[in-house]
ROFI-136426 format. One record per residue (C-alpha): residue number from 1; residue in three letters; x, y, z. Coordinates in nm, 4 decimals. Layout:
BEGIN
> NUM/ALA/X/Y/Z;
...
! end
This chain:
BEGIN
> 1/MET/9.7687/10.2190/13.2536;
> 2/THR/9.4566/10.2747/13.0379;
> 3/SER/9.5101/10.1817/12.6978;
> 4/ARG/9.4415/10.4387/12.4373;
> 5/PHE/9.3320/10.1453/12.1987;
> 6/ASP/9.0654/9.9218/12.1020;
> 7/TYR/9.2663/9.6563/11.9350;
> 8/PHE/9.5647/9.6187/11.7449;
> 9/ILE/9.6878/9.4662/11.4093;
> 10/ILE/10.0254/9.3879/11.3621;
> 11/LEU/10.1153/9.4574/10.9672;
> 12/ALA/10.3404/9.1954/10.8410;
> 13/ALA/10.4861/9.0091/10.5619;
> 14/MET/10.5665/8.6046/10.5928;
> 15/ARG/10.8858/8.4966/10.7596;
> 16/THR/10.9712/8.8154/10.9338;
> 17/GLY/10.9161/8.7087/11.2478;
> 18/SER/10.5957/8.7538/11.3035;
> 19/ASN/10.5137/8.4327/11.5310;
> 20/LEU/10.8134/8.5298/11.7541;
> 21/LEU/10.6385/8.8523/11.8558;
> 22/GLU/10.3170/8.6838/11.8817;
> 23/PHE/10.4415/8.4816/12.1254;
> 24/ASN/10.6163/8.7289/12.3320;
> 25/LEU/10.2670/8.9711/12.3104;
> 26/ASN/10.1007/8.7050/12.4415;
> 27/ALA/10.3392/8.6301/12.7498;
> 28/LEU/10.2065/8.9820/12.8359;
> 29/GLU/9.9383/9.0022/13.1099;
> 30/GLY/9.6303/9.1776/12.9584;
> 31/VAL/9.7069/9.1016/12.5474;
> 32/ALA/9.6258/8.8457/12.3324;
> 33/CYS/9.7061/8.8190/11.9778;
> 34/HIS/9.4887/8.5396/11.7709;
> 35/GLY/9.7271/8.4833/11.5037;
> 36/GLU/9.6027/8.5029/11.1509;
> 37/ALA/9.2393/8.5932/11.1767;
> 38/PHE/9.2141/8.6934/10.8351;
> 39/ASN/9.3782/8.4205/10.6763;
> 40/PRO/9.1555/8.2992/10.3649;
> 41/HIS/9.2513/7.9359/10.4237;
> 42/PHE/9.1621/7.9213/10.8214;
> 43/ILE/9.0814/8.1477/11.1327;
> 44/GLY/9.3578/8.2055/11.3499;
> 45/ARG/9.5323/7.8888/11.3414;
> 46/LEU/9.6377/7.6107/11.1305;
> 47/LYS/9.2841/7.3892/11.0712;
> 48/SER/9.0993/7.6183/11.2923;
> 49/ASP/8.7272/7.7150/11.1637;
> 50/ASN/8.6762/7.9076/11.4989;
> 51/LEU/8.7661/8.1892/11.6504;
> 52/LEU/8.6194/8.4020/11.9587;
> 53/GLY/8.2661/8.2314/11.8575;
> 54/VAL/8.2882/8.3493/11.4842;
> 55/THR/8.2976/8.0544/11.2483;
> 56/LEU/8.5146/8.0489/10.9268;
> 57/GLU/8.2326/8.0800/10.7359;
> 58/GLU/8.0767/8.3881/10.9195;
> 59/ARG/8.3765/8.5466/10.9078;
> 60/ASP/8.3907/8.5640/10.5254;
> 61/ASN/8.0549/8.6664/10.4901;
> 62/ASP/8.1159/8.9708/10.7236;
> 63/PRO/8.4700/8.9974/10.8472;
> 64/MET/8.3986/9.3079/11.0772;
> 65/LYS/8.1824/9.0519/11.2809;
> 66/LEU/8.5435/8.9011/11.3514;
> 67/VAL/8.6980/9.2302/11.4057;
> 68/ARG/8.4197/9.3207/11.6473;
> 69/ALA/8.4475/9.0084/11.8748;
> 70/ILE/8.8347/9.1133/11.8860;
> 71/LYS/8.7954/9.4169/12.0172;
> 72/SER/8.5127/9.3255/12.2755;
> 73/ASP/8.7329/9.0193/12.4113;
> 74/GLY/8.7251/8.9772/12.7883;
> 75/GLY/8.8638/9.2690/12.8873;
> 76/LYS/9.2122/9.1877/12.7264;
> 77/LEU/9.3870/9.4103/12.4520;
> 78/ASN/9.3233/9.2232/12.1854;
> 79/GLY/9.4875/9.1896/11.8119;
> 80/PHE/9.5762/8.9992/11.5216;
> 81/ARG/9.8210/8.9402/11.2409;
> 82/PHE/9.7535/9.0455/10.9080;
> 83/PHE/9.9646/8.9704/10.5900;
> 84/GLN/9.9263/9.0868/10.2299;
> 85/GLY/9.6954/8.7934/10.1055;
> 86/HIS/9.4676/8.8247/10.4022;
> 87/ASP/9.1300/8.9275/10.3427;
> 88/PRO/9.1500/9.3036/10.2086;
> 89/ARG/8.8281/9.4340/10.3711;
> 90/VAL/8.9815/9.4305/10.7000;
> 91/LEU/9.2734/9.6310/10.6300;
> 92/GLU/9.1112/10.0010/10.5433;
> 93/PRO/8.8894/10.0168/10.8247;
> 94/ALA/9.2100/9.8889/11.0406;
> 95/LEU/9.4027/10.1409/10.9031;
> 96/ASN/9.1525/10.4057/10.9127;
> 97/ASP/9.0656/10.3940/11.2710;
> 98/PRO/9.2371/10.5961/11.5049;
> 99/ARG/9.1535/10.3259/11.8412;
> 100/CYS/9.3618/10.0536/11.6464;
> 101/ALA/9.6920/10.0026/11.7238;
> 102/LYS/9.9145/9.9544/11.4061;
> 103/ILE/10.2742/9.7556/11.4660;
> 104/ILE/10.4550/9.7268/11.1538;
> 105/LEU/10.6936/9.4599/11.1634;
> 106/THR/10.9747/9.4637/10.8966;
> 107/ARG/11.2748/9.2619/10.7891;
> 108/ASN/11.5876/9.2832/10.5216;
> 109/PRO/11.3862/9.1648/10.2240;
> 110/LEU/11.6646/8.9541/10.0898;
> 111/ASP/11.6559/8.7390/10.4214;
> 112/SER/11.2653/8.7306/10.4328;
> 113/TYR/11.2375/8.6167/10.0453;
> 114/VAL/11.5391/8.3190/10.1316;
> 115/SER/11.3897/8.2092/10.4641;
> 116/LEU/11.0396/8.1969/10.2636;
> 117/LYS/11.1681/7.9968/9.9427;
> 118/ILE/11.3501/7.7767/10.2197;
> 119/ALA/11.0370/7.7024/10.4057;
> 120/ARG/10.8068/7.6343/10.1299;
> 121/GLU/11.0897/7.3716/10.0204;
> 122/THR/11.1098/7.1597/10.3634;
> 123/LYS/10.7497/7.2487/10.4457;
> 124/GLN/10.8621/7.3556/10.8159;
> 125/TRP/10.7195/7.7006/10.8803;
> 126/GLN/10.7689/7.7269/11.2711;
> 127/LEU/11.0659/7.5779/11.4744;
> 128/LYS/11.0180/7.4689/11.8408;
> 129/ASN/11.2502/7.1471/11.8789;
> 130/ILE/11.6095/7.2307/11.7068;
> 131/LYS/11.6517/6.8592/11.6810;
> 132/ARG/11.3996/6.8668/11.4019;
> 133/ARG/11.5092/7.1099/11.1801;
> 134/ARG/11.4925/7.0894/10.8142;
> 135/GLU/11.7853/7.2190/10.6130;
> 136/ALA/11.8098/7.3069/10.2196;
> 137/GLN/11.9204/7.5585/10.0180;
> 138/ILE/11.7470/7.7202/9.7105;
> 139/GLU/11.8348/7.8879/9.4013;
> 140/PHE/11.8120/8.2669/9.3889;
> 141/ASP/11.5725/8.3992/9.1197;
> 142/ALA/11.7122/8.7494/9.0484;
> 143/GLN/11.3539/8.8604/8.8769;
> 144/GLU/11.1207/8.6699/9.1433;
> 145/PHE/11.3077/8.8533/9.3810;
> 146/GLU/11.2538/9.2051/9.2317;
> 147/ARG/10.8991/9.1328/9.2148;
> 148/TYR/10.8797/9.0448/9.5753;
> 149/LEU/11.0542/9.3287/9.6604;
> 150/ASP/10.8572/9.5603/9.4438;
> 151/GLN/10.5656/9.4094/9.6495;
> 152/GLN/10.6903/9.4529/9.9879;
> 153/GLN/10.7909/9.8240/9.9201;
> 154/ASP/10.4323/9.9094/9.7746;
> 155/PHE/10.3054/9.7672/10.0797;
> 156/GLN/10.5100/9.9695/10.3161;
> 157/LEU/10.4663/10.2631/10.1296;
> 158/LEU/10.0441/10.2108/10.1348;
> 159/LEU/10.0788/10.1793/10.4978;
> 160/LEU/10.2757/10.4745/10.5492;
> 161/ASN/10.0733/10.6889/10.3177;
> 162/ALA/9.7475/10.5796/10.5207;
> 163/LEU/9.9172/10.6886/10.8742;
> 164/GLN/10.0374/11.0361/10.7179;
> 165/THR/9.6896/11.1216/10.5589;
> 166/THR/9.5082/11.0166/10.8806;
> 167/GLY/9.7553/11.1804/11.1227;
> 168/GLN/9.8342/10.8632/11.3091;
> 169/THR/10.1309/10.6932/11.3962;
> 170/GLY/10.2191/10.3426/11.3880;
> 171/PHE/10.5056/10.1120/11.6017;
> 172/TYR/10.7729/10.0231/11.3903;
> 173/ILE/10.9549/9.7210/11.4705;
> 174/ALA/11.2033/9.5190/11.2810;
> 175/TYR/11.3185/9.1571/11.2928;
> 176/ASP/11.6735/9.2184/11.4876;
> 177/ASP/11.4468/9.3865/11.7388;
> 178/LEU/11.2754/9.0474/11.8647;
> 179/ASN/11.5443/9.0110/12.0882;
> 180/ASN/11.5488/9.3243/12.2399;
> 181/LEU/11.4157/9.3019/12.5975;
> 182/ASP/11.3764/9.6739/12.6365;
> 183/VAL/11.2130/9.7227/12.2477;
> 184/LEU/10.9626/9.4540/12.3524;
> 185/ASN/10.8683/9.6404/12.6750;
> 186/GLY/10.8639/9.9651/12.4948;
> 187/LEU/10.6134/9.8321/12.2475;
> 188/ALA/10.3998/9.7227/12.5638;
> 189/ASP/10.4338/10.0630/12.6948;
> 190/TRP/10.3063/10.2524/12.3865;
> 191/LEU/10.0008/9.9875/12.3700;
> 192/GLY/9.9105/10.0775/12.6805;
> 193/VAL/9.9250/9.8212/12.8703;
> 194/ASN/10.0601/9.7465/13.2589;
> 195/ALA/10.2518/9.4284/13.2053;
> 196/ARG/10.6146/9.3633/13.1109;
> 197/LEU/10.8539/9.1164/13.0050;
> 198/SER/11.1220/8.9695/13.2232;
> 199/ALA/11.2316/8.7601/12.9563;
> 200/ILE/11.2297/8.6754/12.6094;
> 201/ASP/11.0027/8.3837/12.4908;
> 202/ASP/11.2181/8.1199/12.3204;
> 203/THR/10.9570/7.8512/12.2195;
> 204/ILE/11.0253/8.0086/11.8856;
> 205/LYS/11.3790/7.9022/11.7535;
> 206/PRO/11.5323/8.0436/11.4608;
> 207/GLN/11.5205/7.8012/11.1521;
> 208/ASN/11.8093/7.9345/10.8878;
> 209/PRO/12.0601/8.1581/11.1180;
> 210/GLU/12.3542/8.0951/10.8537;
> 211/PRO/12.4485/8.3565/10.6556;
> 212/THR/12.2312/8.4223/10.3401;
> 213/LEU/12.5030/8.3309/10.0754;
> 214/SER/12.5497/7.9925/10.1851;
> 215/LYS/12.1736/7.9646/10.1587;
> 216/VAL/12.1702/7.9799/9.8021;
> 217/THR/12.2943/7.6966/9.5325;
> 218/ASN/12.4104/8.0261/9.3206;
> 219/PRO/12.5969/8.2653/9.5450;
> 220/GLU/12.7937/8.4274/9.2894;
> 221/GLU/12.4782/8.4927/9.0268;
> 222/THR/12.3101/8.6159/9.3760;
> 223/ALA/12.5761/8.8645/9.4915;
> 224/LEU/12.6345/9.0018/9.1171;
> 225/ALA/12.1963/9.0461/9.0721;
> 226/LEU/12.1977/9.2154/9.4242;
> 227/ALA/12.4865/9.4926/9.3028;
> 228/GLU/12.1959/9.5375/9.0582;
> 229/VAL/11.9286/9.6145/9.3498;
> 230/ASP/11.8447/9.9731/9.3545;
> 231/SER/11.8088/9.9287/9.7285;
> 232/PHE/11.7326/10.2969/9.8022;
> 233/ASN/11.5184/10.3538/9.4815;
> 234/LEU/11.7799/10.5926/9.3394;
> 235/HIS/11.6228/10.5770/8.9902;
> 236/ARG/11.2789/10.6487/9.1337;
> 237/THR/11.1078/10.9407/8.9718;
> 238/PRO/10.9498/11.1910/9.2528;
> 239/ASN/10.6125/11.3092/9.2078;
> 240/PHE/10.5361/11.5882/9.3973;
> 241/GLU/10.2223/11.6678/9.1689;
> 242/PRO/9.8779/11.7229/9.3997;
> 243/ARG/9.6322/11.4548/9.3938;
> 244/ARG/9.3838/11.5115/9.1127;
> 245/GLY/9.0203/11.3965/9.0995;
> 246/PRO/8.8466/11.2478/8.8460;
> 247/ALA/8.6796/11.5561/8.6911;
> 248/VAL/8.3689/11.3583/8.6182;
> 249/GLY/8.1865/11.6599/8.5322;
> 250/ASN/8.4217/11.6879/8.2220;
> 251/TYR/8.3215/11.3677/8.1117;
> 252/ILE/8.1210/11.3107/7.7535;
> 253/ALA/7.8844/11.0304/7.6487;
> 254/ALA/7.7501/11.0006/7.3243;
> 255/PRO/7.3313/11.0156/7.3342;
> 256/ASP/7.3433/10.6514/7.1433;
> 257/THR/7.6138/10.4695/7.1397;
> 258/PRO/7.7286/10.3261/7.4457;
> 259/LEU/8.0822/10.5504/7.4546;
> 260/LEU/8.2331/10.7433/7.7230;
> 261/TYR/8.5203/10.9970/7.6793;
> 262/LEU/8.7243/11.0845/7.9448;
> 263/PRO/8.8916/11.3958/7.8142;
> 264/ILE/9.2506/11.5033/7.9363;
> 265/ARG/9.2738/11.8622/7.8860;
> 266/SER/9.4926/12.0411/7.6516;
> 267/GLY/9.4917/11.7417/7.4340;
> 268/ILE/9.2413/11.6945/7.1468;
> 269/GLU/8.8982/11.7274/7.3487;
> 270/GLY/8.7297/11.9586/7.0116;
> 271/PRO/8.8204/11.6892/6.7552;
> 272/VAL/8.6888/11.3812/6.9797;
> 273/THR/8.4072/11.5493/7.0907;
> 274/GLN/8.2835/11.6401/6.7698;
> 275/TRP/8.3376/11.2843/6.6272;
> 276/LEU/8.1169/11.1624/6.9154;
> 277/ALA/7.8616/11.3749/6.7947;
> 278/ASP/7.9006/11.3011/6.3974;
> 279/LEU/7.9015/10.9284/6.5299;
> 280/ASP/7.5154/10.9472/6.6524;
> 281/LYS/7.4504/11.2178/6.4063;
> 282/VAL/7.3930/11.5266/6.6307;
> 283/SER/7.4992/11.8573/6.7415;
> 284/THR/7.7618/11.8974/7.0432;
> 285/ASP/7.5043/12.0224/7.2453;
> 286/ARG/7.3074/11.7042/7.2408;
> 287/LEU/7.6318/11.5172/7.4373;
> 288/ILE/7.5631/11.3648/7.7657;
> 289/THR/7.8037/11.6165/7.9969;
> 290/ASN/7.8297/11.8235/8.2996;
> 291/GLN/7.6663/11.4941/8.4823;
> 292/ASN/7.7478/11.4741/8.8753;
> 293/ARG/7.8959/11.1256/9.0280;
> 294/LYS/7.5775/11.0195/9.0771;
> 295/GLN/7.4156/11.0631/8.7549;
> 296/MET/7.7499/10.9265/8.5651;
> 297/LYS/7.7446/10.5902/8.7748;
> 298/ARG/7.4039/10.5895/8.6592;
> 299/TRP/7.4625/10.6057/8.2857;
> 300/LEU/7.7646/10.3238/8.3650;
> 301/GLN/7.5368/10.0910/8.4965;
> 302/ASN/7.2140/10.1400/8.2307;
> 303/GLN/7.4561/10.1563/7.9645;
> 304/SER/7.5320/9.7526/7.8860;
> 305/GLY/7.8370/9.6724/7.7147;
> 306/HIS/7.9747/10.0570/7.7075;
> 307/ARG/8.3304/10.1319/7.6606;
> 308/LYS/8.5111/10.4410/7.8157;
> 309/PHE/8.8324/10.5927/7.6261;
> 310/CYS/9.0947/10.8680/7.6592;
> 311/VAL/9.3546/10.9891/7.4563;
> 312/LEU/9.7044/11.1035/7.5396;
> 313/ARG/9.9025/11.3560/7.3595;
> 314/HIS/10.2771/11.4221/7.3204;
> 315/PRO/10.3607/11.5919/7.6279;
> 316/LEU/10.5485/11.8681/7.4537;
> 317/ALA/10.2746/11.9242/7.1675;
> 318/ARG/10.0274/11.9525/7.4850;
> 319/ALA/10.2509/12.1785/7.6796;
> 320/HIS/10.2734/12.4125/7.3618;
> 321/SER/9.8673/12.4043/7.3248;
> 322/ALA/9.8493/12.4855/7.6574;
> 323/PHE/10.0925/12.7513/7.6517;
> 324/CYS/9.9118/12.9212/7.3540;
> 325/LEU/9.5619/12.8942/7.4339;
> 326/TYR/9.5763/12.9551/7.8475;
> 327/ILE/9.8686/13.1932/7.8709;
> 328/LEU/10.0076/13.3715/7.5511;
> 329/SER/9.6539/13.4358/7.4785;
> 330/THR/9.4339/13.6993/7.6364;
> 331/GLU/9.1251/13.5791/7.4886;
> 332/PRO/8.8340/13.4522/7.7055;
> 333/GLY/8.9144/13.1732/7.8733;
> 334/ALA/9.2831/13.2390/7.9188;
> 335/TYR/9.4038/13.2593/8.2535;
> 336/LEU/9.4841/13.6276/8.2574;
> 337/LYS/9.6266/13.6405/8.6404;
> 338/ILE/9.8267/13.3609/8.5792;
> 339/ARG/9.9403/13.4960/8.3159;
> 340/ASN/10.0492/13.8358/8.4660;
> 341/MET/10.2306/13.6521/8.7223;
> 342/LEU/10.4464/13.4389/8.4783;
> 343/ARG/10.5527/13.7845/8.3030;
> 344/ASN/10.6166/13.9785/8.6169;
> 345/ARG/10.7447/13.7140/8.8491;
> 346/PHE/10.8724/13.4432/8.6594;
> 347/LYS/10.9656/13.6733/8.3596;
> 348/VAL/10.8326/13.4916/8.0782;
> 349/PRO/10.8855/13.7307/7.7846;
> 350/ILE/10.5267/13.8026/7.6658;
> 351/PRO/10.3773/14.1106/7.5792;
> 352/GLY/10.1002/14.2725/7.7641;
> 353/GLN/9.8893/14.3069/7.4546;
> 354/LEU/9.9781/14.0163/7.2014;
> 355/ARG/10.0345/14.1768/6.8224;
> 356/PRO/10.1628/14.0362/6.5101;
> 357/GLU/10.4121/14.3076/6.5423;
> 358/ASN/10.5340/14.2929/6.9012;
> 359/TYR/10.5989/13.9301/6.9488;
> 360/PRO/10.8348/13.7409/6.6601;
> 361/ILE/10.9094/13.3841/6.6570;
> 362/ASP/11.2489/13.4201/6.8464;
> 363/GLN/11.0656/13.5569/7.1286;
> 364/HIS/10.8031/13.2989/7.0986;
> 365/TYR/11.0741/13.0303/7.1567;
> 366/GLN/11.1989/13.2057/7.4234;
> 367/ALA/10.8777/13.2555/7.5708;
> 368/PHE/10.7663/12.9174/7.5397;
> 369/SER/11.1014/12.7756/7.6749;
> 370/ALA/11.0383/12.9729/7.9697;
> 371/PHE/10.6996/12.8345/8.0476;
> 372/LEU/10.8644/12.4869/8.0421;
> 373/THR/11.0940/12.6000/8.2683;
> 374/PHE/10.8122/12.7228/8.5296;
> 375/LEU/10.6138/12.3599/8.4444;
> 376/ARG/10.8977/12.1925/8.5978;
> 377/GLN/10.9021/12.4041/8.8986;
> 378/ASN/10.5457/12.4162/8.9258;
> 379/LEU/10.5156/12.0287/8.8818;
> 380/ALA/10.7410/11.9704/9.1650;
> 381/GLY/10.5507/12.2210/9.4178;
> 382/GLN/10.8052/12.4935/9.4310;
> 383/THR/10.5575/12.7792/9.2803;
> 384/PRO/10.2373/12.9524/9.4666;
> 385/VAL/10.0384/12.8849/9.1183;
> 386/ARG/9.8212/12.6147/9.0846;
> 387/VAL/9.9056/12.2783/8.8984;
> 388/ASP/9.6086/12.3322/8.6533;
> 389/GLY/9.4655/12.0418/8.4387;
> 390/VAL/9.5368/12.1718/8.1186;
> 391/TRP/9.9208/12.1184/8.2101;
> 392/ALA/9.9144/11.8763/8.5127;
> 393/SER/10.1030/11.5417/8.3964;
> 394/GLN/9.8801/11.2915/8.1727;
> 395/SER/10.0032/11.0069/8.4333;
> 396/GLN/9.8896/11.2246/8.7183;
> 397/VAL/9.5236/11.3050/8.5096;
> 398/LEU/9.4925/10.9302/8.4646;
> 399/ASP/9.5508/10.8374/8.8592;
> 400/GLY/9.2185/11.0755/8.9225;
> 401/MET/9.0450/10.9098/8.6695;
> 402/ALA/9.1166/10.5614/8.7789;
> 403/SER/8.9477/10.6577/9.1110;
> 404/PHE/8.6338/10.6493/8.9415;
> 405/ALA/8.6084/10.4806/8.6130;
> 406/ILE/8.9031/10.3084/8.4597;
> 407/PRO/8.9531/10.3576/8.0839;
> 408/ASP/8.8641/10.0766/7.8608;
> 409/LEU/9.1046/10.2322/7.5914;
> 410/ILE/9.4192/10.4400/7.6075;
> 411/LEU/9.5076/10.5653/7.2883;
> 412/ARG/9.7525/10.8257/7.1414;
> 413/GLU/9.6345/11.0941/6.9311;
> 414/GLU/9.8384/10.9587/6.6213;
> 415/GLU/9.6217/10.6379/6.6733;
> 416/ILE/9.2793/10.8058/6.6451;
> 417/LYS/9.2124/10.8332/6.2956;
> 418/THR/9.2019/10.4509/6.2818;
> 419/ALA/9.1447/10.3201/6.6532;
> 420/LEU/8.8158/10.5589/6.7182;
> 421/PRO/8.6288/10.4449/6.4148;
> 422/ASP/8.7534/10.0554/6.4824;
> 423/LEU/8.5677/10.1097/6.8536;
> 424/ALA/8.2976/10.2282/6.6776;
> 425/ARG/8.2381/9.9394/6.4390;
> 426/ARG/8.2980/9.7198/6.7287;
> 427/LEU/7.9554/9.8778/6.8875;
> 428/GLY/7.7983/9.8245/6.5996;
> 429/HIS/7.8366/10.1341/6.3558;
> 430/ASP/7.8860/10.0063/5.9792;
> 431/ALA/8.0402/10.3711/5.8433;
> 432/PRO/8.1756/10.5475/6.1317;
> 433/PRO/8.3372/10.9127/6.0462;
> 434/SER/8.7031/10.9798/6.1083;
> 435/PRO/8.7939/11.2277/6.3566;
> 436/GLY/8.9524/11.5895/6.2432;
> 437/GLN/9.2629/11.7065/6.3712;
> 438/CYS/9.3557/11.9531/6.6451;
> 439/PRO/9.3525/12.2901/6.5343;
> 440/THR/9.6553/12.4613/6.4905;
> 441/ASP/9.8392/12.6285/6.7641;
> 442/GLY/9.8716/13.0602/6.6845;
> 443/PRO/10.0613/13.2424/6.6536;
> 444/PHE/10.3293/12.9779/6.5636;
> 445/LYS/10.3211/12.6305/6.5349;
> 446/LEU/10.5382/12.3891/6.7275;
> 447/ASP/10.6587/12.2970/6.3816;
> 448/ASP/10.8270/12.6512/6.3907;
> 449/ILE/11.0469/12.6599/6.6927;
> 450/TYR/11.0871/12.2733/6.7782;
> 451/ASP/11.4527/12.1562/6.8501;
> 452/ALA/11.6087/11.8954/7.0822;
> 453/LYS/11.6595/12.1920/7.3569;
> 454/LEU/11.2928/12.1863/7.3875;
> 455/GLU/11.2429/11.8223/7.3783;
> 456/ALA/11.5539/11.8036/7.6890;
> 457/LEU/11.3220/12.0726/7.8516;
> 458/ALA/10.9885/11.8519/7.8430;
> 459/THR/11.1711/11.5349/7.9267;
> 460/GLU/11.2878/11.6965/8.2335;
> 461/VAL/10.8725/11.8625/8.2944;
> 462/TYR/10.7125/11.5260/8.2283;
> 463/GLN/10.9527/11.2560/8.3517;
> 464/ARG/10.6818/11.0397/8.4474;
> 465/ASP/10.4636/11.0838/8.1012;
> 466/TYR/10.7793/10.9801/7.9080;
> 467/MET/10.8379/10.7037/8.0865;
> 468/GLN/10.4892/10.5575/8.1659;
> 469/PHE/10.3755/10.5789/7.7847;
> 470/GLY/10.6829/10.5711/7.6375;
> 471/PHE/10.6865/10.8675/7.4701;
> 472/GLY/10.9692/10.9523/7.2020;
> 473/GLU/11.1048/11.2274/6.9981;
> 474/TRP/10.8016/11.4673/6.9032;
> 475/LYS/10.7134/11.4234/6.5377;
> 476/SER/10.5274/11.6350/6.3758;
> 477/PRO/10.2062/11.5351/6.2194;
> 478/THR/10.2718/11.7222/5.8615;
> 479/GLY/10.6474/11.5602/5.9182;
> 480/ALA/10.8061/11.8880/5.9141;
> 481/ALA/11.0069/11.7664/6.2394;
! end
């Protein structure tokens, strides 16, 4: 059998049985696993400073040199174990390489957490002679365990997403499978090697085979804490929004002051843009914008001490502005095709031609409510209409920004009157101007129609934004609501 792989990587966490898996893989003729090849403290094995002719220093300078050595060693299918604390420069190339076999080893996180704490307490990380076993009980720390659980889940989601987006499959194997001969031989078949195991390698002995609660000093507290753990992630806010790019062409820089504004559309782009121009005493057409990535990177590199900022807006106010400017309006720049679809297919009650006499305030309330209902479906991926940047969730927009440039400051609309002048003073302006307010939405203001039902609808649409940024009920800038 010819392997379709050049090498393999065992993706695991500490205390998940990776030593036992490695021993069994090394028992297969034609397979070699080289331990923790990218552990930052040693290379392959404890106290080792050389692996396959590559020194520890050479590996740290160029980790791919060791990967190349592993791939080309002696006609075998070679691999290594990789934990989260190992050299991250190796992970992305391995995940993106279809010629690298991904073996994903998992264990019940409570068991691995307790085992890890016991190993740290006893300083015993491997057991070959049962007579030398060291016993200990540890104190279960609920907050520490939750952080550990989050870390493991994040790593597994990273692996899953990488496999999905590159069209690959990994071989998932659990701790309990490591004593199943058929599963291990199935792994050999998947790897494309001819050899098979006739028995499980029993060199490594289980260190802590007792029930989990017997290994902790506070079993009652442990049981109570575990009851609060959301094992199935039931409280996770689903996110079906498409990922967004950083929209670098929309970034706006002042010509003299090293300030870069990263706009979130349907926010307060107008007043902030004008403030940047006023700050450097120029017209808005003198501001630096419409840059490509290369130009923007050059600006960032050349502007020593630069600051990047964006401004959040309350989700309900932002949605209302998006509705008035792009859906209700028929002026240039409005989304006329989407407007017609919302009228005809989603029954948003807006007139074909907007005139004061054919669009009373109660109809505006109904139309905006219907638009919010559409947004809930749209952001959940349930409509044929694109998720446009003017109503995409602000958390998703920020995720896209972070792939290119992370804002130094994330301000709220109500903060900018003081926060922006303070920022300018830190950059050398003695008497900076104050930013203006957003233009009033028309034909009706949010003040005119606001109630708890609209707030509840907005909360359903933008759950992530309310949660991530701590938004409460919308407050009118005039104090009317």
